[in-house]
C-alpha positions in Angstrom: 0.0 0.0 0.0 1.1 3.6 -0.6 3.4 5.3 1.9 0.6 7.9 2.3 -1.0 5.2 4.4 2.1 4.1 6.1 2.8 7.6 7.4 -0.4 7.7 9.4 0.9 5.4 12.1 2.3 8.0 14.5 1.0 6.9 17.8 3.4 5.2 20.2 0.9 3.4 22.4 -0.7 0.0 22.1 -4.3 0.4 20.9 -6.9 -1.9 22.5 -9.9 -3.4 21.0 -12.1 -0.3 21.4 -9.4 2.2 20.5 -8.4 2.9 24.0 -4.8 3.4 24.9 -3.2 1.0 27.3 0.2 1.0 29.0 1.2 -2.6 28.2 4.0 -3.4 25.9 3.1 -5.7 23.0 4.4 -9.2 23.4 4.2 -9.9 19.6 7.7 -10.6 18.3 8.9 -8.0 15.8 9.7 -9.4 12.4 12.6 -6.9 12.0 14.3 -8.3 15.1 14.0 -12.0 14.6 12.7 -14.5 12.1 12.4 -17.4 14.7 8.8 -16.4 15.5 7.4 -17.6 12.2 5.6 -20.9 12.5 5.9 -21.6 8.8 8.3 -20.5 6.0 7.0 -18.7 3.0 7.2 -21.8 0.9 5.4 -23.9 3.5 2.8 -21.3 3.9 2.1 -21.0 0.2 2.0 -24.8 -0.1 -0.5 -25.3 2.7 -4.1 -25.9 2.1 -6.2 -22.7 1.7 -9.9 -22.6 2.5 -12.3 -20.0 1.0 -14.5 -18.4 3.6 -17.0 -15.6 4.1 -16.5 -14.7 7.8 -17.8 -11.3 9.0 -14.8 -9.3 10.2 -14.4 -6.2 12.4 -11.0 -4.5 12.4 -10.1 -1.8 15.0 -7.3 0.8 14.9 -7.1 3.8 17.2 -10.6 5.4 17.1 -11.6 3.8 13.8 -13.4 0.5 13.0 -13.8 -1.2 9.6 -16.2 -4.0 8.6 -15.2 -6.5 6.0 -14.8 -10.2 5.4 -12.2 -12.9 6.0 -12.0 -14.4 2.5 -9.5 -17.3 3.0 -8.0 -19.3 5.8 -5.0 -21.6 6.1 -2.9 -23.1 8.9 -0.4 -20.3 8.4 -2.6 -17.3 8.1 -5.7 -15.6 6.6 -6.7 -12.8 4.3 -9.2 -10.0 5.1 -10.9 -7.8 2.5 -12.4 -4.4 3.1 -14.1 -1.8 0.9 -12.1 1.1 2.4 -8.5 1.9 2.7 -6.9 0.6 5.8 -4.0 2.5 7.5 -1.9 -0.7 7.8 1.8 -1.2 7.2 3.8 -4.2 6.2 5.2 -6.0 9.2 2.6 -4.3 11.4 1.4 -6.4 14.4 -2.2 -7.4 14.7 -4.1 -9.2 17.4 -7.3 -11.1 16.7 -9.8 -13.8 17.8 -11.6 -16.4 15.7 -13.5 -18.0 18.6 -17.1 -16.7 19.2 -17.8 -14.8 22.4 -14.1 -13.8 23.0 -14.0 -10.2 24.4 -10.3 -9.7 24.1 -8.2 -10.9 21.1 -5.5 -13.2 22.3 -4.0 -14.5 19.0 -1.2 -12.6 17.3 -0.1 -12.1 13.7 1.8 -9.9 11.3 0.5 -8.0 8.2 2.7 -9.7 5.6 0.9 -8.4 2.5 -1.3 -5.5 1.4 -3.0 -5.4 -2.0 -5.3 -2.8 -3.4 -7.8 -4.0 -6.0 -10.2 -2.2 -8.3 -13.0 -3.6 -10.4 -15.5 -1.9 -12.7 -19.2 -2.7 -12.0 -21.9 -3.0 -14.7 -23.0 0.5 -13.7 -19.6 1.9 -14.7 -18.6 2.8 -11.2 -15.3 1.5 -9.8 -15.3 -0.8 -6.8 -12.2 -0.5 -4.7 -11.0 -3.1 -2.2 -8.1 -3.6 0.1 -6.9 -7.1 1.1 -4.7 -7.6 4.1 -2.7 -10.9 4.3 -2.0 -11.9 7.9 0.5 -14.4 8.9 0.0 -16.2 12.2 2.7 -15.7 14.9 0.8 -17.2 17.8 -2.7 -18.8 18.1 -4.6 -19.1 21.3 -5.8 -22.7 22.2 -9.3 -21.7 21.3 -8.4 -20.2 17.9 -6.2 -23.2 17.2 -9.1 -25.6 17.7 -11.3 -23.5 15.4 -8.7 -23.4 12.6 -8.1 -27.2 12.9 -11.9 -27.9 12.8 -12.4 -25.8 9.7 -9.4 -27.2 7.9 -10.3 -30.8 8.7 -13.9 -30.4 7.4 -12.7 -28.8 4.3 -15.3 -26.1 4.4 -16.3 -23.2 6.7 -19.6 -22.7 8.4 -19.5 -19.1 9.3 -23.1 -18.7 10.5 -23.0 -16.9 13.8 -19.2 -16.6 13.7 -17.2 -13.4 13.3 -13.5 -12.4 13.5 -12.5 -9.4 15.7 -9.0 -7.9 15.1 -7.0 -4.9 16.2 -4.0 -3.3 14.5 -1.2 -2.3 16.9 0.5 1.0 16.5 3.8 0.5 14.7 5.8 3.0 16.8 5.2 1.3 20.1 8.7 -0.2 19.7 10.1 3.4 20.1 9.1 3.5 23.8 11.9 4.5 26.2 12.9 2.1 28.9 13.2 3.5 32.4 16.1 1.5 33.9 14.8 2.0 37.4 11.4 0.4 36.8 12.3 -1.5 33.6 9.0 -0.4 32.2 8.3 1.2 28.8 7.7 4.9 28.9 5.8 6.5 26.0 5.4 10.3 25.5 2.0 10.8 24.0 1.3 13.6 21.6 -1.6 15.9 21.7 -2.3 15.7 17.9 -5.7 14.1 17.4 -6.3 11.5 14.7 -9.7 12.6 13.4 -11.7 15.4 15.1 -15.0 16.9 14.2 -14.3 20.1 16.1 -12.3 22.9 14.6 -8.6 23.1 15.6 -8.9 26.8 15.9 -11.6 29.4 16.2 -13.4 30.5 13.0 -12.0 34.0 13.2 -8.4 32.6 13.3 -9.1 30.3 10.4 -10.3 33.2 8.3 -6.9 34.9 8.8 -5.1 32.1 6.9 -3.6 32.8 3.5 -6.1 32.2 0.7 -5.4 31.8 -3.0 -7.7 31.3 -6.0 -7.1 28.0 -7.9 -8.9 25.9 -10.4 -8.2 22.3 -9.6 -10.3 19.5 -11.0 -11.3 17.5 -8.0 -12.8 14.1 -7.3 -14.8 14.2 -4.0 -15.7 10.9 -2.3 -18.5 11.2 0.3 -18.0 8.7 3.2 -21.4 7.3 4.3 -21.0 4.8 7.1 -19.2 1.7 5.8 -19.6 2.8 2.1 -19.4 6.0 0.1 -20.0 7.5 -3.3 -18.2 9.9 -5.7 -19.7 13.4 -6.2 -19.0 14.2 -9.9 -18.0 17.4 -11.5 -16.3 19.0 -8.5 -13.8 21.9 -8.7 -11.6 23.4 -6.0 -11.9 27.2 -6.4 -10.1 28.5 -3.3 -7.3 27.0 -1.1 -5.9 27.8 2.3 -3.5 25.9 4.6 -6.4 24.5 6.6 -9.3 24.2 4.2 -10.7 24.8 0.7 -13.8 25.9 -1.1 -15.1 23.2 -3.4 -17.8 23.6 -6.0 -19.9 20.4 -6.2 -23.4 19.1 -6.8 -25.4 17.0 -4.3 -29.1 16.4 -3.5 -28.8 15.5 0.2 -27.8 17.5 3.3 -24.0 17.2 3.5 -23.2 19.4 6.5 -20.8 17.4 8.9 -20.1 14.7 6.3 -16.5 13.5 5.9 -14.9 13.9 2.5 -11.9 12.5 0.7 -10.3 14.6 -2.1 -8.3 13.7 -5.1 -6.8 16.5 -7.2 -6.5 15.4 -10.8 -5.3 18.6 -12.5 -2.2 18.0 -14.6 -1.0 21.5 -13.7 -0.7 20.5 -10.0 1.5 17.6 -10.8 3.7 19.7 -13.0 4.0 22.4 -10.3 5.0 19.8 -7.7 7.5 18.1 -10.1 9.2 21.4 -11.1 9.4 22.7 -7.6 12.7 24.0 -6.3 12.3 21.8 -3.3 11.5 18.1 -3.1 7.9 17.1 -2.4 6.4 13.6 -2.0 3.0 12.9 -3.4 3.3 13.2 -7.2 2.6 9.6 -7.9 2.2 9.8 -11.7 2.2 12.8 -14.0 -1.3 14.3 -14.0 -2.4 13.2 -10.6 -1.7 14.1 -7.0 -3.3 11.6 -4.7 -4.7 12.6 -1.3 -7.4 10.0 -0.4 -6.2 8.1 2.6 -8.2 7.6 5.9 -7.4 10.4 8.3 -6.4 12.7 5.5 -10.0 13.8 5.0 -12.0 16.9 5.3 -15.3 17.8 7.0 -17.9 20.2 5.6 -17.9 23.3 7.7 -20.5 25.2 5.7 -22.2 25.4 2.3 -24.5 27.5 0.2 -27.4 26.0 -1.8 -29.0 27.3 -5.0 -32.2 25.6 -6.2 -32.0 22.8 -3.7 -28.5 21.7 -4.9 -25.3 22.4 -3.1 -23.0 24.5 -5.3 -20.3 25.9 -2.9 -19.0 24.0 0.1 -16.5 25.0 2.6 -14.2 22.0 3.4 -12.2 22.1 6.6 -9.1 19.9 6.5 -8.7 17.4 9.3 -5.1 16.4 10.2 -3.3 15.5 7.1 0.0 13.7 6.4 3.1 15.7 5.8 3.1 14.8 2.1 -0.3 16.5 1.6 0.7 19.4 3.8 3.8 19.9 1.7 1.7 20.0 -1.6 -0.7 22.5 -0.1 2.1 24.7 1.3 3.9 24.5 -2.1 0.8 25.7 -4.0 0.3 28.5 -1.5 3.9 29.6 -1.7 4.0 29.4 -5.5 0.9 31.5 -5.9 2.2 34.1 -3.5 5.4 34.2 -5.6 3.4 34.9 -8.7 1.9 38.0 -7.1 -1.3 36.8 -5.6 -2.1 38.9 -2.6 -2.3 36.8 0.5 -1.7 37.0 4.2 0.1 34.1 5.7 -0.3 33.0 9.3 2.9 33.4 11.3 4.9 30.4 12.5 4.1 28.9 15.8 7.7 29.4 17.0 9.7 32.6 16.6 13.6 32.3 16.3 15.7 35.4 17.0 19.5 35.5 16.7 21.7 37.4 19.1 25.1 37.0 20.7 27.0 37.3 24.0 30.7 37.7 24.8 32.7 35.6 27.1 35.5 37.0 29.3 38.2 36.4 26.7 36.4 38.7 24.2 35.2 35.9 21.9 31.7 36.3 20.5 29.2 33.4 21.1 26.4 33.2 18.6 23.0 32.6 20.2 19.5 31.8 19.0 16.4 32.4 21.1 13.3 30.2 20.2 10.1 31.2 21.8 6.4 30.4 21.3 4.5 33.0 19.1 1.3 33.2 21.2 1.8 31.7 24.6 4.1 34.2 26.3 3.8 33.3 30.0 5.7 35.4 32.5 6.9 32.4 34.3 7.9 30.2 31.3 11.2 28.4 32.1 14.3 28.8 30.0 16.0 25.7 28.5 19.6 26.0 27.3 20.7 23.5 24.6 24.4 22.8 24.6 25.6 21.5 21.3 27.4 18.2 21.1 31.0 17.8 20.0 31.2 18.5 16.3 27.7 19.9 16.2 26.2 23.4 16.0 23.0 25.0 17.3 21.3 24.2 13.9 21.4 20.5 14.8 19.1 21.2 17.7 16.3 23.0 15.9 13.9 20.0 16.2 14.4 19.7 20.0 14.1 23.5 20.4 10.8 23.5 18.5 9.5 20.6 20.7 10.2 22.7 23.7 9.2 26.1 22.4 6.0 24.7 20.9 5.0 23.6 24.4 5.6 27.0 26.0 9.3 27.0 27.0 11.8 29.6 26.0 14.9 28.0 24.4 18.4 29.3 24.0 20.8 27.5 21.5 24.4 28.5 21.0 27.6 27.7 19.1 30.8 27.0 20.9 33.9 29.1 20.3 36.7 27.5 18.2 34.1 25.1 16.9 31.7 24.5 14.0 29.0 27.1 13.7 28.9 30.9 13.8 30.9 31.7 16.9 34.5 33.1 16.8 37.6 31.1 16.5 39.3 28.3 14.6 38.2 24.6 14.9 41.8 23.4 15.1 42.3 25.4 18.3 39.3 23.8 20.1 39.6 22.3 23.6 37.3 21.2 26.3 38.0 24.4 28.2 36.3 26.4 25.4 33.1 24.3 25.8 33.2 24.8 29.6 33.7 28.6 29.5 31.1 29.0 26.8 28.5 27.1 28.8 29.1 29.1 32.0 28.9 32.3 30.0 25.6 31.4 28.4 24.0 30.3 31.6 25.0 33.6 33.3 23.6 35.5 30.3 20.3 33.6 30.6 20.1 34.3 34.3 20.6 38.0 33.7 18.2 38.2 30.8 15.4 36.4 32.6 15.8 36.9 36.3 13.8 34.6 38.5 13.0 32.1 35.8 13.6 28.4 36.2 16.5 27.3 34.0 17.1 23.8 32.5 20.1 22.5 30.6 20.2 19.8 27.9 23.6 18.6 26.7 24.7 15.9 24.3 27.7 13.6 23.9 30.9 15.2 25.1 29.0 18.4 26.0 27.2 16.2 28.6 30.5 15.6 30.3 31.3 19.3 30.4 27.8 20.0 31.6 28.3 17.7 34.6 31.2 19.7 35.7 29.6 23.1 35.1 26.2 22.1 36.7 27.9 21.6 40.1 29.1 25.2 40.1 25.9 26.9 38.9 23.4 27.5 41.7 20.4 28.6 39.5 20.1 25.4 37.5 16.7 23.5 37.9 17.3 20.5 35.7 20.1 18.8 33.8 19.2 16.4 31.0 22.0 14.4 29.3 21.6 12.7 25.9 24.2 10.0 25.4 26.6 11.8 27.7 30.2 10.6 27.6 31.1 9.6 31.1 34.6 8.2 30.5 36.6 10.2 28.0 39.6 7.9 28.0 37.3 4.9 27.2 35.5 6.8 24.4 38.8 7.8 22.8 40.1 4.2 22.9 36.8 2.8 21.6 36.7 5.2 18.6 40.4 5.4 17.7 41.5 1.9 18.8 44.4 3.4 20.8 44.8 4.9 24.3 45.3 8.5 23.4 45.2 9.7 27.0 47.8 7.1 28.1 50.0 7.8 25.2 49.9 11.5 25.8 50.9 11.0 29.4 53.7 8.9 28.2 55.0 11.7 26.1 53.7 10.8 22.6 52.6 13.8 20.4 50.1 13.6 17.6 50.0 17.1 16.1 46.9 18.2 14.1 44.8 15.0 13.6 41.2 13.8 13.9 39.8 13.5 17.4 36.3 12.1 17.6 35.4 13.4 14.1 37.0 16.9 14.2 40.5 17.8 12.9 42.1 19.7 15.8 45.4 20.2 17.6 45.3 16.9 19.4 48.2 17.7 21.8 46.5 20.8 23.0 43.1 19.0 23.4 44.5 16.0 25.3 46.6 18.2 27.6 43.5 20.1 28.8 41.5 16.9 29.1 44.0 15.8 31.6 44.6 19.1 33.4 40.9 20.0 33.4 39.8 16.8 35.1 38.1 15.1 32.2 40.4 12.2 31.5 38.9 9.2 33.5 35.7 7.9 35.0 36.7 8.8 38.6 36.8 12.5 37.8 33.3 12.2 36.3 32.0 10.5 39.5 33.5 13.3 41.6 31.7 15.9 39.4 28.4 13.9 39.7 28.7 13.9 43.5 28.8 17.8 43.6 25.5 18.1 41.7 22.5 19.7 43.4 20.1 19.9 40.4 17.8 17.0 39.4 19.2 14.9 36.5 17.6 12.9 33.7 19.8 10.6 31.6 19.1 9.3 28.1 21.5 6.7 26.7 21.4 4.7 23.5 21.2 1.0 23.7 23.8 0.5 20.9 26.2 3.4 21.7 29.7 2.3 20.8 31.1 5.5 22.3 29.8 5.0 25.9 30.4 2.1 28.3 27.1 1.1 29.9 28.9 0.4 33.2 30.1 4.1 33.3 26.4 5.2 33.1 25.6 3.0 36.1 28.6 4.3 38.1 27.9 7.9 37.5 24.2 7.4 38.2 25.1 5.9 41.5 27.3 8.9 42.3 24.4 11.2 41.6 22.3 9.6 44.3 18.9 11.1 44.8 19.5 13.8 42.2 19.0 11.2 39.5 15.3 11.4 38.6 15.2 9.0 35.6 17.6 7.0 33.5 16.1 6.1 30.1 17.5 3.6 27.6 16.7 4.3 23.9 16.2 0.9 22.4 18.2 0.3 19.2 19.7 3.8 19.1 23.3 4.8 18.2 25.4 7.5 19.7 24.2 10.1 17.1 20.6 10.1 18.1 19.7 12.1 15.0 20.5 9.1 12.8 17.0 7.8 13.6 14.5 10.7 13.5 11.8 8.6 15.0 13.9 7.7 18.1 15.0 11.3 18.3 11.4 12.5 18.4 10.6 10.0 21.2 13.4 11.4 23.3 12.4 15.0 22.5 8.9 14.4 23.7 10.2 12.9 26.9 12.5 15.8 27.5 9.6 18.2 27.2 7.7 16.2 29.8 10.6 16.1 32.1 11.1 19.9 31.8 7.5 20.4 32.6 7.7 18.1 35.6 10.8 19.7 37.1 10.8 23.3 35.9 7.1 24.1 35.4 5.0 21.9 37.7 2.2 24.5 37.9 1.4 24.0 34.2 -0.7 21.0 33.4 0.7 19.4 30.3 -0.3 15.7 30.2 0.5 15.5 26.5 3.2 17.2 24.5 2.2 19.2 21.4 3.8 18.0 18.3 5.6 20.8 16.4 5.2 21.4 12.7 7.7 19.4 10.7 7.3 21.9 7.9 8.4 24.8 10.3 11.3 22.7 11.5 12.4 22.2 7.9 12.0 25.8 7.0 14.1 26.9 10.0 16.8 24.3 9.2 17.1 25.6 5.6 17.2 29.2 6.8 20.0 28.5 9.3 22.0 26.4 6.8 21.9 29.3 4.3 22.9 31.7 7.1 26.0 29.5 7.9 27.0 29.2 4.3 26.9 33.0 3.9 29.1 33.5 7.0 31.8 31.2 5.6 31.4 31.3 1.9 33.3 28.7 -0.2 34.3 29.9 -3.6 34.9 27.7 -6.6 38.7 27.8 -6.3 38.4 26.9 -2.6 36.0 24.1 -3.5 38.5 22.7 -6.0 41.4 23.0 -3.5 39.4 21.3 -0.8 38.5 18.3 -2.9 42.0 18.1 -4.3 43.4 17.6 -0.8 40.6 15.4 0.2 41.0 13.0 -2.8 44.8 12.9 -2.3 44.1 11.3 1.2 41.3 9.2 -0.3 43.4 6.8 -2.3 43.4 4.1 0.3 39.7 3.8 0.7 39.5 0.7 -1.5 41.3 -1.2 1.3 38.3 -0.6 3.6 36.0 -3.6 3.6 32.8 -1.5 4.1 33.7 0.7 1.1 34.4 -2.4 -1.1 30.9 -3.7 -0.1 29.4 -0.4 -1.1 31.0 -0.7 -4.5 29.6 -4.2 -4.8 26.2 -2.8 -3.8 26.4 -0.2 -6.5 27.5 -2.8 -9.1 24.7 -5.2 -8.3 22.1 -2.4 -8.5 23.4 -1.3 -11.9 22.2 -4.6 -13.4 23.7 -6.5 -16.2 26.2 -4.6 -18.3 27.6 -7.0 -20.9 26.1 -5.7 -24.1 28.2 -2.6 -24.7 26.2 -0.3 -22.2 27.4 3.3 -21.8 28.2 4.1 -18.2 28.6 7.6 -16.7 30.4 7.8 -13.4 29.4 11.3 -12.2 31.9 12.5 -9.6 34.4 9.7 -10.3 37.2 11.1 -8.1 40.3 8.9 -8.3 38.4 6.3 -10.3 37.6 3.8 -7.6 34.3 2.7 -9.2 35.9 2.5 -12.6 38.6 0.1 -11.2 35.9 -2.0 -9.6 34.1 -2.2 -12.9 37.2 -3.2 -14.8 37.9 -6.1 -12.4 34.3 -7.4 -12.4 33.9 -7.1 -16.1 37.1 -9.0 -16.7 35.9 -12.0 -14.8 32.4 -11.8 -16.4 34.1 -11.7 -19.9 36.3 -14.7 -19.0 33.5 -17.0 -18.1 30.9 -15.7 -20.6 29.9 -17.7 -23.6 31.8 -16.9 -26.8 30.2 -14.1 -28.7 27.8 -13.3 -25.9 29.7 -10.5 -24.3 30.6 -6.9 -25.2 32.4 -4.8 -22.6 30.7 -1.6 -21.5 32.0 1.9 -22.2 32.9 3.9 -19.2 33.1 7.7 -18.8 34.2 9.3 -15.6 33.4 13.0 -14.8 35.0 15.2 -12.1 36.2 18.8 -11.8 39.5 18.1 -10.0 42.3 17.7 -12.6 44.7 15.8 -10.3 42.0 13.3 -9.5 41.2 12.7 -13.2 44.9 12.2 -13.9 45.1 9.7 -11.0 42.0 7.9 -12.3 43.5 7.4 -15.7 46.8 6.1 -14.1 44.8 3.6 -12.1 42.8 2.5 -15.1 45.9 1.9 -17.2 47.6 -0.1 -14.4 44.6 -2.3 -13.8 44.1 -2.8 -17.6 47.7 -3.8 -18.1 47.5 -6.3 -15.2 44.3 -7.8 -16.5 45.7 -8.1 -20.0 48.6 -10.3 -18.8 46.5 -12.3 -16.4 43.5 -13.2 -18.6 45.3 -13.9 -21.9 44.2 -17.4 -23.0 45.5 -18.3 -26.4 42.8 -17.6 -29.0 40.6 -15.8 -26.6 42.3 -12.5 -25.6 41.1 -10.1 -23.0 39.2 -7.1 -24.5 39.6 -4.2 -22.1 36.9 -1.8 -21.3 36.8 1.6 -22.9 37.9 3.9 -20.0 37.6 7.7 -20.6 37.5 10.7 -18.3 36.1 14.2 -18.8 36.5 17.3 -16.7 33.1 18.8 -15.9 31.3 20.5 -13.0 28.3 18.7 -11.7 26.7 22.0 -10.8 26.6 23.0 -14.4 24.9 21.4 -17.4 26.7 18.2 -18.3 28.6 18.3 -21.7 26.6 15.3 -23.2 23.6 15.1 -25.5 20.3 13.9 -24.2 20.0 10.1 -23.7 23.7 9.5 -24.0 24.1 6.8 -21.3 22.5 3.5 -20.3 23.7 3.8 -16.7 24.4 6.9 -14.6 26.1 6.3 -11.2 26.8 9.0 -8.6 28.6 7.5 -5.7 28.9 9.5 -2.4 28.7 12.9 -4.2 25.2 14.3 -4.4 25.3 15.7 -0.9 28.2 18.0 -1.9 26.6 19.9 -4.8 24.8 23.1 -4.1 21.6 22.3 -6.1 21.1 18.6 -6.0 17.7 18.9 -7.8 19.4 20.5 -10.8 22.1 17.9 -10.9 19.6 15.0 -10.7 17.6 16.4 -13.5 20.8 16.5 -15.6 21.4 12.9 -14.8 18.0 12.0 -16.0 18.4 14.2 -19.1 21.5 12.2 -20.3 20.0 8.9 -19.3 18.6 6.8 -22.1 15.0 5.4 -22.0 14.9 2.3 -19.8 18.3 3.3 -18.4 19.1 3.1 -14.7 20.2 5.7 -12.2 22.1 4.6 -9.1 23.0 7.2 -6.4 24.6 6.8 -3.0 25.0 9.5 -0.4 26.0 9.7 3.3 23.3 9.9 5.9 23.0 13.0 8.1 25.3 12.8 11.1 27.0 9.8 9.6 29.5 8.2 12.1 32.4 7.0 10.0 34.4 6.2 13.1 32.6 2.8 13.2 34.0 2.0 9.7 37.4 3.2 10.8 37.3 0.9 13.8 36.4 -2.1 11.7 39.3 -1.3 9.4 41.9 -0.8 12.2 40.8 -4.1 13.8 42.0 -5.9 10.7 45.1 -3.8 10.0 48.4 -5.6 10.3 51.0 -2.9 9.8 51.5 0.6 11.1 51.1 1.9 7.6 47.7 0.4 7.4 46.7 2.0 10.7 48.0 5.3 9.3 45.8 4.8 6.2 42.8 4.4 8.5 43.7 7.5 10.4 43.8 9.6 7.2 40.4 8.3 6.3 39.1 9.4 9.7 40.7 12.9 9.1 38.8 13.1 5.9 35.5 12.3 7.6 36.3 15.1 10.0 36.6 17.6 7.2 33.3 16.5 5.8 31.6 16.7 9.2 32.9 20.2 9.7 31.5 21.5 6.5 28.2 19.7 7.1 28.0 21.6 10.4 28.7 24.8 8.5 25.8 24.1 6.1 28.1 23.8 3.1 27.3 20.1 2.6 23.8 18.7 3.1 22.9 15.0 3.3 19.4 13.6 3.2 17.3 11.2 5.2 15.5 8.4 3.3 12.2 10.3 2.9 14.0 13.5 1.9 16.1 11.6 -0.7 13.0 9.9 -2.1 11.3 13.2 -2.3 14.3 14.8 -4.0 14.3 12.0 -6.7 10.6 12.3 -7.3 10.9 16.1 -7.7 13.6 15.5 -10.3 11.2 13.2 -12.2 11.9 9.7 -10.9 8.6 7.8 -10.4 9.5 4.8 -8.3 12.8 5.2 -6.4 14.0 2.4 -4.2 16.3 3.3 -1.3 18.4 1.0 0.8 21.0 1.4 3.6 24.6 0.7 2.8 28.3 1.5 3.7 28.1 0.2 7.2 24.6 1.7 7.6 26.2 5.2 7.3 24.9 5.9 3.8 21.8 5.5 1.6 21.8 4.1 -1.9 18.9 4.7 -4.4 18.1 3.1 -7.7 15.5 4.0 -10.3 14.7 3.1 -13.9 13.9 5.8 -16.4 10.7 4.7 -17.9 8.1 6.4 -20.2 6.4 8.1 -17.2 9.3 10.4 -16.6 10.7 11.1 -20.0 8.8 14.4 -20.4 9.8 15.6 -17.0 13.5 14.6 -17.4 13.7 16.3 -20.8 
């Protein structure tokens, strides 16, 4: 089923039979975690006997219920059919009961298939159906007897029988675990699923931006368990929270629920040609918005001659994809000169600065709610983690500000971001002084207000020391705080940097935990400042007087779990909660869902400790669109502060690629190349391959080796080597690439000569070109276009992707890989060093880590931008790709996408 449905599962609680929330954790085994729970294999399940049935079925999910039929039954599962869309996801858990009279479902299964079917009736109307295939995970004794009876008789006698089932919210696995009680803790959001009451007063709704449009619209009227289509509808006006639709109907429609489908080709073209990626343009000529929960309710209408002609449709909560389309149309019309008044954002962000005693300027950002300006609202300070800037904490700031708090974010001196200084000169003393300065600034600006502090990673260790000296701190929350610096350095770098420094070893300017800095200066202060070992952390924890909340990732390779327990014990009664984030890594932002779960819980903890007088049983979910807009604005702000000209860009990549020549020795990178090669598909009929951003030619060398072996074992006359063209804008890299190609070709020529059948080398060419400019190739020049770990470095990735599609031939294939945001390449470095056998190989790994530090630094400055999976998919769709497929790769630190250029996107690509 479409991802429009998949995105509706946002609740994090287990939903009971009647849609009520319960506090229990589901006992159903998660398919993503283990395959041992399945009673039958796929082959056994398909081979088992299947019995056709007609059993009345009632399916519950949250506050909705659907009636349908169970159409088939086997010993391994069943299939249910409904006349409406069901907000189910693959692998979603489901509980059910087949035994009559059972009040609570006690059998468990997994949704293993979703199919949407459409058939045309004799009347010409289309009948739509949704079939859910459910695989049994556990049957109760009663249900097991029922299934056995039906299967033994060979027929079903459904009279008086019915099946009752309930889908379980998919995000329940993201619950935090309180280590004290060992119980799941879920932060509930205040966003309703479907509400018949307006979300804001009528006067406030009327102030929203309104534009005039002419969108052909299909309107489906939902009537109980069925519905019908109202023909000839047209959307005439559009706002962010509703629309005016012209339609015809005989009956009274006020209060009815509607589903809208915009079918105007101009809408799809606008979304496809947008300067920003938008999800939702499924095929050219149609933007779909018809899923349950993405509906509208009639808020008013005017009748002429007994027939409804103008109806006011108030949008109920919609998915982000639909919200993006609406906001894009509103923004585009405003850009074309349509007079409109837009509602202001819910959070206001204001930039300022303060100065620390040394005279260095600290860049600040104050986030506050637009409307709720309470005189007693607490202030929450967000201290950026090591290698991060205040921009990385926009989502957390908006969670807090959206719930009434004032938030102060800042950049450290001699660090990434907008504050003064050079990154190479950074040391922990800078982070300590900056935090004290900002806390004093906040106390002076808002006297008498409660103050909370949230710190991440290495900043958490600094916050522990500072919090013991600051009397006006009301709460300290640490996210994956590093408690033992010496252990973390050894875990990341595979060497005892603290011990070696004390023994007299000197490193110079190298990478430390992802940043290229003066390591000797950094390590010296770590020792002198009392940060080096676990005992110093325990001593700082004993001096605390403020309540503390800890969040630590279950799979954090940087932090020893025993150090968390030791420091928690030293905190004593000050430790309020210690939460484990299941399945999370050290960089919490790598998983946005897990990060949002932590942000909600932080908002609740801040309310509990800093603002107990305010009742806030549920946190308000911030607008993801507003977060995205603020992120883009701050990224552009950072880029303008530290502009990078074209000559600087070339020089940077020239130095980077000079230190990148040993990357093929890394096993994770070799597996990435193999992943790219397999997704390219067969290339033995003379295909033309473009390697966009080829660098030193690593992919070209990989192709040469693989094609040589394919040629050797192919049938005679059944193989033609592909033609390769590598493109880059760094001359030294292109020269190195040609040297590598020639050396590999010569080696293969001698190795694969077999008498009458000589080795035919690939055609290897390179071309100097800038990927941010039009490519110097005619339309449809290549059968394969590959862009490996490059797209996140170009300034306008949408333009570059459209160029790739332009030069790609019909039925050609596009393969793109790109780092994930906040990618932690230290894990890849550790796996490489563990297998290194010589000091030279260890030095190769260290150079690779230094390179990752340079990338990380420019990512923090906003120069480079990497995408999450949904953002990458949206970017590809905006470029003209219809069905991109995205996978994780490169040690789970990168994404790889593949798409075929079919007839559907030829017009857009051209």
